N, C-alpha and C positions, 0 to 999 in steps of 0.2 A: 500577563501571559502565564498559563499553567506550566509548571516544570515538574520533573521527577525529583525525588529527594536527593539523588546523587549530585555532588558538586560537578559543574561542567569541567571536563578535562581531568577528573580525578583518576580515571583509569580503573575505578573500583568496579568489578563485575557484579552482576546480580547474584544472589545466592543460588547455589545449584538447585535445580527444580526439574522434576520429571517432565513438566510441560515443555521444557526447552530441548529435551533429549529423546523423548518418546512420542511417536506420532499418535498412538492411541490415547496417551495422556493429554496431548495437545488437543485432540478432537473433543475429548470430554470436557476439558476446562474451557475451551473456546465456546462450545455450545452453551455452557452454563453462564459464562461471563457475558457473552453477547445476548443471551436470552434475558439477562437482567439489565442490559444497557439500554437506556431510553435514547435512541438515536434521534438526531435532528434532521429535518427535511427542509431544503430550500423551497420556499413556496413558488408556485407557478406564477409567471409574469409574461406579458406580451414580449415576444421575441426571445424568450429564455431558451437556452439550449441545454440539453441534458446528456450525460454520458454515464456508463457503468464501467468499473474496473474490478479486477480480481486480485485479491491477495491469496495466491494459490500456494499452499504448503505441500511440498512433496519431500520424500525421503530418498537420499542417495548415500550409499555406503553407511547406512544407519544414522545419518545426520538430517534431521528435519530442517528444511530451508524454504524461504519464500522465493518465488521466481520473479526476477526483474528482467526487463528487456532494454536494450538500446535500440532506439527507433532507427529505421532505415535512413540513409543519408539524404533522401529526397522525400518530399511530401510534408505533411503537417508534423510539427515538432521534430524536425529532422535532427538525428544524432543525439536526442535527449534521452536521459534515463526515464523509464516509465514502468507502470504496471500494465499487464495485458488488459486491453479494453478499448472502448471507443464510444462514439455517439450512438444514441438510441435511434432506431428506425421507427417510423410511424406505427403506433399500436403496441410497441414493446414496453415492457417494464424495465427498470434499470437492471434487475437481476437477469432478465432474458438477454438484454443487450450485452452484459458483461460475459455471460457464458457463451454466447454466440461468438463474440470477439475472441475469447480465449481459444475457441476451436479454430477460428479463421487464422489467428496469428501464430498459434503454437501447435495446432493439431490435437489439442487435448479435449477429450469428450467428457464433460462433467454435467450431470443432471441436476435439476433443482432440488432433489432430495438430499444432495450432498452439500448444499449450502448450510453453513453453520450459523450465519447471521450477517449483519451489516453494521458498518460504522456510520459516522455522521456524513451527510452530504458536505462536500467541500466546494465553496464558491470560488472557482478559479478566476484569476485576473483576465483570462482569455474570454470570459463570459459563459463558460460551461459550469453547470452544477454537476459535480462528479460524485457518484454513489459508489463507495467501495464495499464489495461483498467478500466474505471469507470462505474459502473451501479448503478441504484437505482430502482429496479423493483417494480411495483405496487403490484403484487401478485406472488411472487416467489414460494409459497408453503412452507410446513414445512421444517425445517432444520433436515436432517437425516444424521449425520456424518458416513462416512465409517470407521469402526474400524481398517481396515488394513492401513489406511493413516492418520487418525485424532485421536489424543488422547483427545482433548477437543476443544470446540468452545467458543470464547469470543467476547464481544462487547465493543468497545470503542466509547464513544459518540463524536459527532462532536465538541461539546463544549470543551471536554477535549483535543482533538487534537489541538484546536485553542488556548488553554490557554498559557499564557506567560511562565509558568514554565515547560511546557512539554518537549521542546528540551533542552538538556544540551550538552555542548561541553567540552570534557575531554582532556586536554593536554597529549600527548604521549611522551615517552622517546626518541623515534627516530625522533621526530618532528611532527608537525601537531596536529590536534585535532580530536577526535573520537566523532561522534554524538551518543547520547543516547536519545531515545524517552522514557521519564519516564511517563508511562501511569497511574501508581500508584506506591506507594513506593516499592512494591515487583514485579513490572512488568516493565521491561526495555527491549526495543527492539533496537537492533543495525542494521546498514546496513548489507545486502542490504534492508531488509524489512523496517528498520527504515528510510532509505533514501527515499524510495518510499512513506512512510507515511508523511515524512517531506515535500516532494514536493507536495503531495496532499493537505496538510495543507496550504502551501504557495500559490499555484496556484489556487486551487479550492475553498478552504474555505476563504482565505484572499485576493485573487485577486492580488497576487504579482508575479513578474517574479522570477523564481528560477531554478537553475540547480544543478544536483547531481552527474554527471558522475565521478567527481574527489574525491568523499568522501572516506575517509579511511574506511577499512573493517577489522574486527577482523581476526586474523590468522586462527581461527577455522572455518571460512566460506570458506576456500579454498578447502575443500574436497567435 
């Protein structure tokens, strides 16, 4: 399993970088790094289901952050941490589905010209192939969560995602290690969302090669 060079739990932060503290610098670096990144695509197969999600970077009080949501307490993935997004409608591309869902769930209007690139498709244990796209809109408008789909909206700073003690690898009884993205002591995100955040951290924020398709997923993500 690919890792970042920091020792798990070291608490060592990444070196200060304008990419983590300036939205214009982030946009420039993200476009360049994603443009050079050869993303993988899960091939089509009978019965395959596809979804698009958005790693949406916005600035609040001068702090660039990724938007995460806690899903509504009813419906699919009730109460789980996630990225804005959802399944593709017939005839849609993953990018179109992701931007549509971003608008439906959070009220943010982002056009295709503002997409900076995409990461690897993630083969979720639920049977969905999830395509993450990255945006950093200049003027997305106010966040207006849909109460039917979103319980709460949260921001995680780029600096926190890049910190050395954010990813933890927990040994499992059946073998292997489970990634936990520890965004704060009471906020832990597992794959699939955790895996996509980790790849975003490695590829976009830190400029490293990283793959996630083989990451372990908790049993409760299979539904």
